[in-house]
MILO-365214 format. One record per residue (C-alpha): residue in one letter; chain; x, y, z. Coordinates in Angstrom, 1 decimal. Each point is the difference from the previous one (the first is absolute). Example, Ala and Ser with C-alpha at 12.3 -4.5 7.8 and 13.67 -1.06 7.14 Angstrom:
REM residues 2
["A" "A" [12.3 -4.5 7.8]]
["S" "A" [1.4 3.4 -0.7]]
This chain:
REM residues 380
["M" "A" [0.0 0.0 0.0]]
["Q" "A" [3.0 2.3 0.4]]
["H" "A" [0.4 0.8 -3.7]]
["L" "A" [-3.7 0.2 -0.6]]
["S" "A" [-0.2 2.7 2.7]]
["K" "A" [3.0 1.9 -1.4]]
["L" "A" [-1.6 0.1 -3.5]]
["L" "A" [-3.4 1.1 1.4]]
["E" "A" [1.6 2.9 1.8]]
["I" "A" [1.6 1.5 -3.1]]
["E" "A" [-1.8 3.2 -0.9]]
["N" "A" [-1.0 0.8 -3.6]]
["S" "A" [0.7 -3.6 -1.1]]
["N" "A" [-2.2 -1.7 -2.6]]
["L" "A" [1.6 -3.3 1.1]]
["A" "A" [-1.2 0.6 3.5]]
["W" "A" [-3.5 0.7 -1.3]]
["V" "A" [0.0 -3.3 -2.0]]
["L" "A" [1.2 -1.9 3.0]]
["R" "A" [-2.8 1.5 2.2]]
["L" "A" [-2.6 -0.9 -2.6]]
["G" "A" [1.4 -3.6 -0.2]]
["L" "A" [0.0 -0.4 3.8]]
["H" "A" [-3.6 1.1 0.3]]
["G" "A" [-0.9 -2.5 -2.7]]
["L" "A" [1.9 -2.8 1.7]]
["R" "A" [-1.6 0.8 3.3]]
["T" "A" [-3.5 -0.1 -1.5]]
["Q" "A" [0.7 -3.3 -1.7]]
["L" "A" [1.4 -1.7 3.1]]
["Q" "A" [-3.0 1.3 2.1]]
["E" "A" [-2.4 -1.6 -2.4]]
["A" "A" [2.0 -3.2 -0.3]]
["L" "A" [0.2 -0.3 3.7]]
["K" "A" [-3.8 0.0 0.3]]
["M" "A" [-0.2 -3.1 -2.2]]
["A" "A" [3.0 -1.8 1.6]]
["K" "A" [-1.0 -0.6 3.5]]
["T" "A" [1.9 -3.3 0.3]]
["D" "A" [3.0 0.9 -2.1]]
["P" "A" [3.3 -0.8 1.7]]
["G" "A" [1.3 3.5 -0.9]]
["N" "A" [-3.0 1.7 1.6]]
["S" "A" [1.9 1.4 3.1]]
["V" "A" [3.0 1.1 -1.9]]
["C" "A" [-2.2 1.8 -2.5]]
["E" "A" [-1.7 1.9 2.9]]
["E" "A" [3.5 1.1 1.2]]
["L" "A" [0.9 1.1 -3.6]]
["L" "A" [-3.3 2.0 -0.2]]
["R" "A" [0.8 1.7 3.3]]
["E" "A" [3.5 1.0 -1.3]]
["L" "A" [-1.6 1.4 -3.2]]
["D" "A" [-2.5 2.0 2.1]]
["I" "A" [2.8 1.6 2.0]]
["L" "A" [2.1 0.6 -3.1]]
["L" "A" [-2.8 1.6 -2.0]]
["F" "A" [-1.2 2.2 2.9]]
["L" "A" [3.5 1.3 0.5]]
["A" "A" [0.4 0.6 -3.7]]
["N" "A" [-3.2 2.1 0.0]]
["T" "A" [1.3 2.4 2.6]]
["P" "A" [-0.2 3.4 -1.8]]
["E" "A" [3.7 0.9 0.4]]
["L" "A" [1.0 -3.3 -1.5]]
["I" "A" [-1.9 0.0 -3.3]]
["H" "A" [0.1 2.3 -3.0]]
["E" "A" [-2.9 2.1 -1.1]]
["E" "A" [-2.5 -1.5 -2.4]]
["T" "A" [1.0 2.4 -2.7]]
["N" "A" [3.4 -1.6 -0.2]]
["A" "A" [-1.3 -3.5 -0.3]]
["P" "A" [-0.6 -1.8 -3.3]]
["E" "A" [-3.4 0.4 -1.6]]
["K" "A" [-2.6 -2.5 1.3]]
["D" "A" [-3.0 -1.0 -2.1]]
["D" "A" [-2.1 -1.1 3.0]]
["A" "A" [-0.6 3.1 2.2]]
["S" "A" [-1.3 -2.2 2.8]]
["W" "A" [3.6 -1.0 0.8]]
["E" "A" [0.6 3.5 1.3]]
["D" "A" [-2.0 -0.8 3.1]]
["V" "A" [2.0 -3.2 0.6]]
["L" "A" [3.5 1.4 -0.5]]
["E" "A" [-0.1 3.5 1.3]]
["P" "A" [-0.4 1.0 3.7]]
["V" "A" [-3.1 1.8 1.2]]
["A" "A" [0.9 3.6 0.8]]
["S" "A" [0.4 0.5 3.7]]
["D" "A" [1.6 2.5 2.4]]
["L" "A" [1.1 -3.0 2.2]]
["K" "A" [3.6 -1.0 -0.9]]
["L" "A" [-0.3 -3.2 2.0]]
["K" "A" [-3.3 -1.2 -1.4]]
["P" "A" [1.3 -1.9 -3.0]]
["I" "A" [2.6 -1.7 2.2]]
["C" "A" [-2.3 -0.9 2.9]]
["E" "A" [-2.8 -1.2 -2.2]]
["A" "A" [2.2 -3.0 -1.0]]
["L" "A" [-1.0 -1.5 3.4]]
["L" "A" [-3.6 0.0 -1.0]]
["V" "A" [0.5 -2.4 -2.9]]
["D" "A" [2.3 -2.5 1.8]]
["R" "A" [-2.1 -3.2 0.3]]
["E" "A" [1.8 -1.1 3.1]]
["L" "A" [-0.6 3.3 1.8]]
["I" "A" [-3.7 0.0 -1.0]]
["N" "A" [-0.4 -3.2 2.1]]
["Y" "A" [0.9 2.1 3.1]]
["I" "A" [-1.3 3.5 -0.8]]
["G" "A" [-3.0 -0.8 -2.2]]
["R" "A" [-1.0 2.2 -3.0]]
["Y" "A" [1.2 3.4 1.2]]
["E" "A" [0.0 3.5 -1.3]]
["F" "A" [2.2 2.8 1.4]]
["K" "A" [-1.8 2.9 1.6]]
["S" "A" [2.9 2.4 0.6]]
["T" "A" [0.0 3.4 -1.8]]
["N" "A" [3.7 0.8 0.6]]
["D" "A" [3.3 -1.9 -0.2]]
["A" "A" [0.8 0.2 3.8]]
["D" "A" [-3.4 -1.7 0.8]]
["L" "A" [0.4 -2.5 -2.8]]
["W" "A" [3.4 -1.1 1.3]]
["Q" "A" [-1.6 -0.6 3.5]]
["E" "A" [-3.0 -1.7 -1.5]]
["T" "A" [2.2 -2.3 -2.1]]
["Q" "A" [2.2 -0.9 3.0]]
["H" "A" [-3.0 -0.7 2.2]]
["L" "A" [-1.2 -2.5 -2.6]]
["L" "A" [3.3 -1.8 0.2]]
["L" "A" [-0.2 -0.3 3.8]]
["R" "A" [-2.9 -2.4 -0.5]]
["V" "A" [1.7 -2.5 -2.3]]
["P" "A" [2.6 -2.7 0.8]]
["E" "A" [3.3 1.8 0.9]]
["K" "A" [2.0 -1.8 -2.7]]
["L" "A" [-2.3 1.2 -2.7]]
["A" "A" [-0.2 3.5 1.6]]
["H" "A" [3.8 0.3 -0.1]]
["T" "A" [0.1 -0.9 -3.7]]
["W" "A" [-2.4 2.8 -0.8]]
["Q" "A" [1.7 2.5 2.4]]
["E" "A" [3.2 -0.6 -1.9]]
["Y" "A" [-1.8 0.4 -3.3]]
["L" "A" [-1.5 3.3 1.1]]
["V" "A" [3.3 1.5 1.2]]
["K" "A" [1.7 -1.0 -3.3]]
["A" "A" [-2.9 1.3 -2.1]]
["V" "A" [-0.3 3.4 1.7]]
["S" "A" [3.8 0.5 -0.2]]
["Q" "A" [-0.3 0.1 -3.8]]
["I" "A" [-2.2 3.1 0.1]]
["G" "A" [2.0 2.0 2.5]]
["I" "A" [-1.4 -1.2 3.3]]
["V" "A" [2.2 -1.6 2.6]]
["E" "A" [-0.7 -2.1 3.1]]
["D" "A" [0.5 2.1 3.2]]
["K" "A" [0.1 -1.8 3.3]]
["E" "A" [0.6 3.3 1.8]]
["C" "A" [-3.5 1.4 -1.0]]
["Y" "A" [-2.5 -1.8 2.2]]
["S" "A" [-2.7 0.2 2.7]]
["S" "A" [0.2 -2.0 3.1]]
["L" "A" [-2.2 -2.6 1.7]]
["P" "A" [0.7 -0.6 3.7]]
["F" "A" [1.3 -3.5 0.7]]
["T" "A" [2.5 -2.0 1.9]]
["R" "A" [2.6 0.0 -2.8]]
["H" "A" [1.4 2.3 -2.7]]
["E" "A" [-0.7 -1.5 -3.4]]
["C" "A" [-0.8 1.1 -3.5]]
["I" "A" [-3.5 -1.1 -1.2]]
["Y" "A" [0.3 1.7 -3.4]]
["P" "A" [2.3 2.8 -1.3]]
["G" "A" [-0.9 3.5 -1.2]]
["L" "A" [0.8 1.7 -3.2]]
["S" "A" [1.9 3.1 -1.1]]
["G" "A" [0.9 1.6 -3.3]]
["K" "A" [-2.8 0.7 -2.5]]
["V" "A" [-2.4 -1.5 2.6]]
["K" "A" [0.1 0.5 3.7]]
["A" "A" [-1.8 -2.5 2.2]]
["S" "A" [0.3 -1.1 3.6]]
["G" "A" [1.0 -3.5 0.9]]
["L" "A" [-1.0 -1.7 3.3]]
["W" "A" [2.1 -1.3 2.8]]
["F" "A" [-0.5 -1.6 3.4]]
["S" "A" [1.6 2.1 2.6]]
["D" "A" [0.9 -0.7 3.6]]
["R" "A" [0.5 3.7 0.7]]
["V" "A" [-3.5 1.5 -0.5]]
["G" "A" [-3.0 -0.2 2.3]]
["F" "A" [-2.9 -2.4 -0.4]]
["D" "A" [-3.4 1.3 -1.3]]
["S" "A" [-1.2 2.5 2.6]]
["R" "A" [-3.4 -1.6 0.2]]
["L" "A" [1.6 -3.0 1.7]]
["M" "A" [1.3 2.2 2.9]]
["V" "A" [3.0 -2.2 0.6]]
["E" "A" [3.7 0.8 0.3]]
["R" "A" [2.9 -2.3 -0.9]]
["S" "A" [0.9 -2.4 2.8]]
["G" "A" [2.3 -2.5 -1.7]]
["G" "A" [-2.4 -2.8 0.5]]
["E" "A" [-2.3 -2.1 -2.1]]
["L" "A" [-2.7 2.7 0.2]]
["D" "A" [2.2 2.1 -2.2]]
["F" "A" [-0.2 -2.5 -2.8]]
["L" "A" [-3.8 -0.2 0.2]]
["A" "A" [-0.2 3.8 0.1]]
["G" "A" [2.1 0.1 -3.2]]
["V" "A" [-2.3 -2.5 -1.8]]
["V" "A" [-3.1 1.9 1.0]]
["S" "A" [1.6 3.4 -1.0]]
["T" "A" [0.8 -1.6 -3.4]]
["C" "A" [-3.6 -1.0 -0.4]]
["L" "A" [-1.3 3.4 0.9]]
["K" "A" [2.5 1.7 -2.4]]
["F" "A" [-1.1 -2.2 -3.0]]
["I" "A" [-3.7 0.6 0.8]]
["E" "A" [0.7 3.7 -0.7]]
["S" "A" [2.3 -0.5 -3.0]]
["D" "A" [-1.3 -3.1 -1.9]]
["P" "A" [-3.7 0.1 -1.3]]
["S" "A" [0.2 -3.7 -0.8]]
["V" "A" [0.0 -1.1 3.6]]
["H" "A" [-3.0 -2.0 1.5]]
["H" "A" [-1.0 -1.5 3.3]]
["A" "A" [-1.8 -3.2 1.0]]
["L" "A" [-0.2 0.6 3.7]]
["K" "A" [-2.9 -2.0 1.4]]
["S" "A" [-0.8 2.4 2.9]]
["V" "A" [-0.4 2.8 -2.6]]
["D" "A" [-1.8 -1.9 -2.7]]
["R" "A" [-0.4 -3.8 0.1]]
["F" "A" [-1.7 -0.2 -3.4]]
["G" "A" [2.6 1.2 -2.5]]
["I" "A" [3.3 1.6 -1.0]]
["R" "A" [-0.2 3.8 0.1]]
["S" "A" [2.1 2.7 -1.7]]
["L" "A" [1.8 2.3 2.4]]
["S" "A" [-0.3 2.8 -2.5]]
["V" "A" [-3.6 0.3 1.3]]
["E" "A" [0.2 2.5 2.9]]
["A" "A" [-2.5 -1.9 2.2]]
["E" "A" [1.8 -3.3 -0.4]]
["K" "A" [3.4 1.7 0.6]]
["S" "A" [-1.1 1.6 3.2]]
["K" "A" [-1.5 -3.2 1.4]]
["Y" "A" [3.0 -2.1 -0.8]]
["I" "A" [2.5 2.5 1.2]]
["T" "A" [-1.9 0.3 3.3]]
["A" "A" [-0.1 -3.8 0.4]]
["L" "A" [3.7 -0.4 -0.8]]
["I" "A" [1.1 2.7 2.4]]
["D" "A" [-2.3 -1.3 2.8]]
["R" "A" [1.4 -3.5 -0.4]]
["F" "A" [3.6 1.3 0.2]]
["R" "A" [-0.8 1.9 3.2]]
["R" "A" [-1.6 -3.1 1.5]]
["V" "A" [3.3 -1.9 -0.7]]
["Q" "A" [1.9 2.9 1.6]]
["A" "A" [-2.3 0.0 3.1]]
["T" "A" [0.2 -3.8 0.5]]
["A" "A" [3.7 -0.5 -0.7]]
["D" "A" [0.8 -0.3 3.7]]
["N" "A" [-3.3 -1.7 1.0]]
["T" "A" [0.4 -2.6 2.7]]
["D" "A" [-2.0 -2.4 -2.1]]
["P" "A" [1.8 -0.8 -3.2]]
["A" "A" [-3.2 -1.4 -1.5]]
["V" "A" [-1.5 3.5 0.0]]
["A" "A" [3.1 1.4 -1.7]]
["L" "A" [-0.2 -2.8 -2.6]]
["R" "A" [-3.6 0.8 -0.9]]
["A" "A" [0.9 3.6 -0.5]]
["R" "A" [2.9 -1.0 -2.3]]
["L" "A" [-2.2 -2.3 -2.0]]
["D" "A" [-2.4 2.8 -0.6]]
["L" "A" [2.7 2.4 -1.1]]
["D" "A" [1.5 -2.7 -2.3]]
["E" "A" [-3.4 -0.4 -1.6]]
["A" "A" [-0.3 3.8 -0.6]]
["I" "A" [3.5 0.1 -1.6]]
["H" "A" [-0.7 -3.0 -2.3]]
["S" "A" [-3.5 1.4 -0.9]]
["F" "A" [1.9 2.8 -1.8]]
["V" "A" [-0.2 -1.4 -3.5]]
["Y" "A" [0.2 0.6 -3.7]]
["L" "A" [-2.1 -1.4 -2.8]]
["P" "A" [1.4 -2.3 -1.3]]
["C" "A" [1.6 -0.9 3.4]]
["S" "A" [3.7 0.7 0.4]]
["D" "A" [2.2 -3.1 -0.5]]
["R" "A" [1.3 -1.6 3.1]]
["F" "A" [3.5 0.5 -1.2]]
["S" "A" [-0.4 3.6 -1.0]]
["W" "A" [1.3 3.0 2.1]]
["W" "A" [-3.5 0.3 1.6]]
["G" "A" [-0.4 -3.7 0.5]]
["K" "A" [3.4 -0.3 1.7]]
["L" "A" [-0.7 3.0 2.2]]
["Q" "A" [-3.3 -1.5 1.2]]
["Q" "A" [1.6 -3.4 0.5]]
["E" "A" [2.8 1.6 2.1]]
["S" "A" [-2.7 1.7 2.1]]
["R" "A" [-1.9 -3.3 0.5]]
["R" "A" [3.2 -1.8 1.2]]
["T" "A" [0.0 2.3 3.0]]
["L" "A" [-3.0 -1.9 1.3]]
["D" "A" [2.4 -2.9 0.8]]
["Q" "A" [1.5 1.7 3.0]]
["V" "A" [-3.4 0.9 1.5]]
["V" "A" [-1.2 -3.5 -0.5]]
["E" "A" [3.0 -1.4 1.8]]
["K" "A" [-0.6 2.4 2.9]]
["A" "A" [-3.6 -1.2 0.3]]
["R" "A" [1.1 -3.6 0.0]]
["Q" "A" [2.6 0.6 2.7]]
["A" "A" [-2.7 1.5 2.1]]
["G" "A" [-2.0 -3.2 -0.2]]
["H" "A" [-2.4 0.6 -2.9]]
["Q" "A" [-0.6 -2.6 -2.7]]
["V" "A" [0.4 1.9 -3.3]]
["Q" "A" [-0.2 -1.0 -3.6]]
["I" "A" [0.6 2.3 -2.9]]
["R" "A" [-0.4 -0.9 -3.7]]
["P" "A" [0.5 2.3 -3.0]]
["L" "A" [-2.4 -1.1 -2.7]]
["W" "A" [1.6 -0.5 -3.4]]
["G" "A" [-0.3 -2.5 -2.9]]
["T" "A" [-3.1 -1.5 -1.5]]
["Y" "A" [-3.2 1.5 1.4]]
["A" "A" [-1.6 -3.4 0.3]]
["D" "A" [2.7 -0.9 2.6]]
["V" "A" [-0.4 3.1 2.2]]
["F" "A" [-3.7 1.1 -0.1]]
["N" "A" [-0.8 -2.0 3.1]]
["W" "A" [2.4 2.2 1.9]]
["S" "A" [-1.4 3.3 -1.2]]
["K" "A" [-3.2 2.0 0.0]]
["D" "A" [-1.5 2.8 -2.1]]
["D" "A" [2.4 -0.5 -2.9]]
["L" "A" [-0.1 2.1 -3.1]]
["Q" "A" [0.2 -1.4 -3.6]]
["L" "A" [2.0 1.7 -2.7]]
["D" "A" [-0.2 -0.3 -3.8]]
["I" "A" [3.3 1.6 -0.8]]
["G" "A" [3.7 -0.8 0.7]]
["G" "A" [1.5 -2.9 1.8]]
["V" "A" [-0.6 -3.7 -0.8]]
["P" "A" [-3.5 -1.3 -0.4]]
["G" "A" [-1.1 -2.0 3.0]]
["E" "A" [2.8 1.3 2.3]]
["V" "A" [0.2 2.6 2.7]]
["S" "A" [1.1 3.4 -1.3]]
["A" "A" [0.4 1.7 3.4]]
["C" "A" [-0.2 -1.2 3.6]]
["L" "A" [-1.6 2.9 1.7]]
["R" "A" [-0.1 -1.6 3.5]]
["V" "A" [1.7 -3.1 1.3]]
["Y" "A" [-2.0 -2.7 1.7]]
["A" "A" [0.7 0.0 3.7]]
["K" "A" [-1.1 -2.1 3.1]]
["I" "A" [0.8 1.4 3.4]]
["D" "A" [-0.9 -2.6 2.7]]
["D" "A" [-3.7 -0.8 -0.9]]
["E" "A" [-0.6 3.1 -2.0]]
["V" "A" [0.0 -0.5 -3.8]]
["L" "A" [0.7 3.1 -2.2]]
["P" "A" [-0.7 -0.9 -3.6]]
["G" "A" [2.3 1.3 -2.8]]
["R" "A" [-1.1 1.9 -3.0]]
["V" "A" [1.3 -0.1 -3.6]]
["L" "A" [-0.5 1.4 -3.5]]
["F" "A" [0.0 -2.8 -2.5]]
["R" "A" [-0.2 -0.3 -3.8]]
["S" "A" [-3.0 -1.7 -1.4]]
["S" "A" [0.6 -3.3 -1.7]]
């Protein structure tokens, strides 16, 4: 692909125009052939090739990288103009970022998506937020592509331009941009205070980590219109968009209340009381969802799993105090877990048909008290 890319980038080149025409034709032929070759042994490799062609052609259609139509050879079929030339736009990043929306593998995780941003800074953030929902390996591939692509139009990665999220470590979540486009990146920071609504100061303990996770959820509620919630105490019957003010207010209130309950019971003489509070907070954190659901091995999935692992210490304290405790995260085939859950919600997008897409609440048994889990699962 290296030499194809080089030729496509040459301005005022008839040969580049011919190549672009040929690649569009090849892509169309392969797409049609793939529809009729469901069992062909080359199926998966063909899909990979199509993804490479999509990236190559979107990059080639960046305005700065193609010559004006007036310099191209005459074309008998005027309809080719719409295929080969980019749509006029004030957004420098749009032709580059839109390559994500035609990647078949990405579509499995983000669904059919349309960018909503009206300026480049917001578009960079929106694109990066999408990648936080997909498996990290795939996200890294696309992040590398984006950095390389923007560098060809006078934009550079800038890790010194960022906003901070309060956390227990200092870590880059995604970089900013400088040059022809200026956009903020996002970093975890162990030097800034937690969300003021939590009314908690850093103490160096486990509560700091939970305050960081909750602060992160609160930040994304304000900055990402794609966020939803599925918190049963707020609405047991569906998954609601947090871009709706009423839903946002109710969910934020519940999330903060559950954090404060954990804070209030942290030193409780009965560890079972503290455990129940932690289970409720864990549910609120995992009820922060996207549609389709974030992959378990995405940035979001790993952060939520890291949060859930903090339950282990609380469970151990309760057991040491003489309580009989069972905890079971609910994953895998829905038919294998539904006896352990209650008020589950069915999805028709994302994930694997018949499997759990998100474990909102773990199953728990504390002495004789059974606390059912709750999941989102993909319909079969």
